[in-house]
C-alpha positions in Angstrom: 204.4 73.9 16.0 204.8 72.4 19.5 201.7 70.6 19.3 201.6 69.4 15.7 202.9 66.1 14.5 206.1 67.6 12.9 207.7 70.9 12.0 207.2 72.1 8.6 210.1 72.4 6.0 210.5 75.9 4.4 208.9 74.7 1.2 205.8 73.4 3.3 205.4 76.6 5.1 205.4 78.5 1.8 202.8 76.2 0.3 200.6 76.7 3.4 200.9 80.3 3.0 200.0 80.2 -0.6 197.1 77.8 0.2 195.7 80.4 3.0 196.1 83.1 0.5 194.1 81.4 -2.2 191.5 80.3 0.3 191.0 83.9 1.5 190.9 84.9 -2.4 188.1 82.3 -2.8 186.0 82.9 0.2 186.8 86.4 1.3 187.9 85.2 4.6 190.4 82.6 6.3 193.5 82.7 8.5 194.8 86.3 8.4 198.3 87.4 9.0 199.0 88.9 12.3 201.4 91.9 12.7 202.5 94.0 15.6 202.7 97.6 14.4 206.2 99.0 14.9 207.6 95.7 16.2 207.1 93.0 13.6 205.8 92.6 10.2 204.6 88.9 10.8 204.1 87.0 14.0 201.8 84.3 12.8 198.2 83.9 11.8 194.7 83.8 13.4 191.4 83.4 11.8 188.6 81.2 10.4 188.9 77.8 8.5 186.8 75.0 7.3 188.4 71.8 8.7 188.4 68.6 6.8 185.2 66.7 6.3 186.7 63.7 8.3 186.5 65.6 11.5 183.8 64.1 13.8 182.0 67.5 14.1 182.0 68.5 10.5 180.6 70.4 8.8 181.7 73.5 10.7 183.9 76.6 10.8 186.8 76.6 13.2 188.9 79.4 14.8 192.5 78.8 15.0 195.9 80.5 15.4 199.5 80.0 15.3 201.9 82.6 16.6 205.7 82.6 16.9 206.7 81.5 20.3 208.2 84.9 21.4 204.8 86.3 21.1 202.9 83.8 23.3 201.3 85.0 26.4 200.9 88.6 25.4 197.2 88.7 24.5 197.6 88.8 20.8 196.0 85.5 19.8 193.0 86.5 22.2 192.7 89.9 20.7 193.0 88.7 17.0 190.5 85.6 17.8 187.9 88.0 19.3 187.9 90.0 16.1 187.7 86.8 14.0 184.7 85.8 16.0 183.2 89.1 15.6 183.7 88.7 11.8 182.3 85.1 11.9 179.0 86.4 13.7 178.4 89.7 12.3 179.7 89.5 8.6 179.4 85.8 7.9 176.2 85.2 9.9 177.6 81.9 11.5 175.4 80.3 14.2 178.5 78.5 15.7 182.3 78.4 15.5 184.5 75.6 16.9 188.0 75.2 18.0 190.2 72.2 18.8 193.5 71.3 19.9 195.5 68.3 21.6 194.6 67.9 25.3 198.2 68.8 26.0 197.9 72.5 24.7 196.8 74.0 27.8 197.7 77.6 26.4 195.4 77.4 23.5 192.6 76.1 25.6 193.0 79.1 27.8 192.6 81.2 24.7 189.5 79.4 23.8 188.1 80.0 27.4 189.2 83.8 27.3 187.3 84.4 24.1 184.1 82.8 25.5 184.2 79.2 24.2 183.0 76.2 26.1 184.6 72.8 26.4 182.3 70.2 24.6 184.1 66.9 24.5 187.3 65.0 23.7 187.8 63.2 20.6 190.5 61.2 18.6 192.0 63.2 15.8 191.2 61.2 12.6 194.5 61.9 10.9 196.7 60.8 13.8 197.4 57.2 14.9 195.7 56.3 18.1 199.0 55.6 19.9 200.3 59.3 18.9 200.5 61.3 22.1 198.9 64.2 20.1 195.9 62.1 19.0 193.4 62.9 21.8 191.9 66.4 21.3 189.5 68.9 23.0 186.6 70.4 21.2 185.3 73.9 22.3 182.5 75.8 20.8 180.8 79.2 20.9 177.2 80.0 19.6 175.9 83.2 18.4 172.6 82.3 19.9 174.1 81.9 23.3 174.1 85.7 23.6 177.7 86.1 22.4 176.9 87.9 19.2 176.0 91.1 21.1 179.4 91.0 22.6 180.9 91.1 19.0 178.5 93.4 17.3 178.7 96.4 19.9 175.3 96.1 21.0 
């Protein structure tokens, strides 16, 4: 939660988990739990989500991730994100997927680039005060039409 406005309380964390689970039950997809076989039962989540309607690029589907810090830099976010994109393009038939983060989150931007996303523009996050140091965000996109779908479909 380094690049989020605040840490979640235990109850907020459980509430988020329940919400993620209910969205998967409703849609059949969402943020999926990430496990490392033989190492850890839960290290975070990676997957797809529909952002709030107040985002300047909505409607859309985003790809996102949150992993425990000790699992950063090991390629887990990239591996799981690639699988999430494969699912988005081959199973859901999406034409485009977006991702966004604060301009200060260089590690997530690196993951976005590793999975083939391209920087689009900066924007002010509508849920944050303009004076908040996390307010300025970057938007990345990847399109199925740009030829990326063959990368995910095994063609």
